[in-house]
C-alpha positions as semicolon CSV with decimal commas, in nm:
position;residue;x (nm);y (nm);z (nm)
1;M;9,091;10,343;7,787
2;T;8,765;10,395;7,972
3;I;8,485;10,180;8,107
4;S;8,151;10,359;8,125
5;Q;7,942;10,346;8,443
6;E;7,657;10,189;8,244
7;Q;7,853;9,875;8,167
8;T;7,779;9,592;8,405
9;L;8,103;9,396;8,387
10;D;8,221;9,174;8,667
11;Y;8,561;9,250;8,817
12;E;8,751;8,997;8,605
13;S;8,598;9,138;8,287
14;K;8,677;9,492;8,396
15;F;9,038;9,396;8,464
16;A;9,060;9,220;8,124
17;V;8,935;9,534;7,951
18;L;9,172;9,745;8,160
19;S;9,475;9,527;8,078
20;K;9,401;9,549;7,703
21;G;9,443;9,926;7,734
22;F;9,813;9,889;7,813
23;G;9,925;9,936;7,453
24;T;10,268;10,067;7,539
25;D;10,533;9,987;7,794
26;Q;10,487;10,340;7,930
27;S;10,113;10,297;7,995
28;L;10,180;9,967;8,176
29;N;10,466;10,125;8,372
30;D;10,241;10,421;8,471
31;F;9,979;10,173;8,597
32;L;10,231;9,969;8,796
33;M;10,376;10,285;8,954
34;N;10,034;10,411;9,068
35;P;9,743;10,170;9,000
36;K;9,488;10,329;9,234
37;P;9,350;10,604;9,001
38;V;9,331;10,366;8,704
39;L;9,152;10,096;8,905
40;E;8,910;10,351;9,053
41;K;8,833;10,491;8,707
42;A;8,768;10,139;8,579
43;G;8,523;10,075;8,865
44;I;8,738;9,809;9,029
45;P;8,695;9,847;9,406
46;L;8,994;9,890;9,631
47;L;9,002;9,745;9,978
48;E;9,168;9,891;10,284
49;P;9,426;9,676;10,460
50;A;9,251;9,412;10,667
51;D;9,366;9,227;10,973
52;I;9,187;8,901;11,036
53;T;9,276;8,765;11,379
54;E;9,084;8,465;11,496
55;S;9,123;8,132;11,664
56;L;9,214;7,899;11,379
57;S;9,230;7,582;11,583
58;G;8,855;7,577;11,650
59;S;8,901;7,574;12,027
60;E;8,788;7,878;12,227
61;D;9,077;7,847;12,472
62;A;9,339;7,812;12,193
63;P;9,586;8,094;12,141
64;T;9,483;8,357;11,889
65;K;9,635;8,320;11,543
66;S;9,670;8,586;11,280
67;I;9,648;8,622;10,905
68;E;9,690;8,979;10,785
69;V;9,619;9,087;10,427
70;K;9,775;9,418;10,317
71;W;9,681;9,570;9,982
72;K;9,985;9,746;9,839
73;W;10,059;9,939;9,518
74;Y;10,234;9,634;9,375
75;G;9,975;9,376;9,480
76;V;9,883;9,194;9,799
77;D;10,091;9,079;10,095
78;I;9,942;8,796;10,302
79;I;10,121;8,780;10,635
80;M;10,100;8,480;10,868
81;D;10,236;8,494;11,220
82;E;10,455;8,210;11,350
83;S;10,165;8,035;11,526
84;T;9,960;8,018;11,205
85;T;10,267;7,911;11,006
86;Q;10,339;7,630;11,253
87;M;9,975;7,518;11,249
88;I;10,003;7,472;10,871
89;I;10,336;7,293;10,899
90;D;10,209;7,064;11,179
91;S;9,866;7,017;11,016
92;T;9,691;7,125;11,337
93;T;9,453;7,352;11,145
94;D;9,260;7,274;10,829
95;I;9,221;7,430;10,488
96;G;8,870;7,552;10,570
97;Q;8,984;7,762;10,864
98;I;9,267;7,928;10,667
99;S;9,034;7,975;10,369
100;A;8,767;8,143;10,587
101;G;9,022;8,390;10,723
102;L;9,146;8,478;10,376
103;S;8,801;8,498;10,222
104;A;8,699;8,777;10,459
105;C;8,989;8,991;10,329
106;L;8,935;8,942;9,955
107;P;8,684;9,122;9,732
108;P;8,384;8,937;9,587
109;P;8,283;8,768;9,367
110;A;8,578;8,530;9,353
111;N;8,686;8,568;9,714
112;V;8,567;8,224;9,832
113;A;8,720;8,032;9,541
114;V;9,045;8,230;9,549
115;A;9,077;8,193;9,928
116;A;9,016;7,818;9,907
117;G;9,269;7,782;9,625
118;L;9,531;7,983;9,816
119;A;9,470;7,780;10,132
120;I;9,519;7,455;9,936
121;A;9,841;7,594;9,787
122;F;9,970;7,701;10,131
123;F;9,922;7,347;10,264
124;A;10,081;7,196;9,952
125;K;10,386;7,419;10,002
126;V;10,469;7,294;10,355
127;W;10,819;7,192;10,250
128;E;10,881;7,539;10,105
129;I;10,744;7,708;10,417
130;K;10,979;7,501;10,635
131;L;11,276;7,610;10,423
132;V;11,186;7,979;10,444
133;D;11,077;7,994;10,812
134;K;11,423;7,933;10,961
135;K;11,398;8,232;11,200
136;Q;11,055;8,102;11,312
137;T;10,885;8,441;11,274
138;G;10,621;8,328;11,027
139;V;10,596;8,376;10,653
140;H;10,430;8,609;10,410
141;W;10,313;8,563;10,056
142;I;10,369;8,858;9,824
143;I;10,133;8,839;9,525
144;T;10,189;9,105;9,258
145;W;9,909;9,219;9,027
146;L;10,073;9,021;8,745
147;Q;10,066;8,706;8,964
148;W;9,698;8,768;9,040
149;A;9,614;8,738;8,668
150;P;9,650;8,356;8,646
151;L;9,474;8,314;8,982
152;I;9,173;8,519;8,875
153;A;9,175;8,364;8,527
154;S;9,149;8,017;8,680
155;A;8,879;8,119;8,934
156;S;8,597;8,005;8,708
157;M;8,746;7,654;8,710
158;G;8,738;7,633;9,090
159;P;8,976;7,625;9,385
160;G;9,178;7,332;9,245
161;S;9,279;7,532;8,938
162;I;9,361;7,833;9,153
163;A;9,578;7,612;9,376
164;V;9,769;7,486;9,072
165;A;9,827;7,843;8,950
166;A;9,936;7,947;9,303
167;E;10,179;7,652;9,317
168;V;10,354;7,787;9,008
169;F;10,343;8,164;9,068
170;I;10,345;8,222;9,447
171;H;10,618;8,145;9,700
172;P;10,654;8,228;10,070
173;T;10,916;8,465;10,211
174;A;11,030;8,501;10,570
175;N;10,877;8,768;10,796
């Protein structure tokens, strides 16, 4: 399965073509074990791990909060420190601030819509965050490549659709 350099497909289309090339369990298993060369060959850009640390409360004298996005072989790990986690639980930050932090770590073109959808889902999952964050060390959200598929597929329908997909497929775990 190859995608020529002349084709001008957006990232979702490239991934759709790529995923159709997994005709056997072995080809899918090979991809899941080491996706980097396959994604590079398909022209899908890879991002280095990003650490977005900013004041999420909007006040310059507020403590610094952190959202870290790590790109792994199996997918993406979004890590929130305890301060950020508590700000979501207590509703002392808003969806726009969380979305802006995530958007800077995600690749275009769907980064803004996906970040907004994820931020909405994070706020909708407050009860689940409270259950998981018993040690009060923050939470992280592991999103595998297979879980990304419904998020990206719903990106064209906007952040609300992405939030619904995230509600179903993504759950927090303790740091």
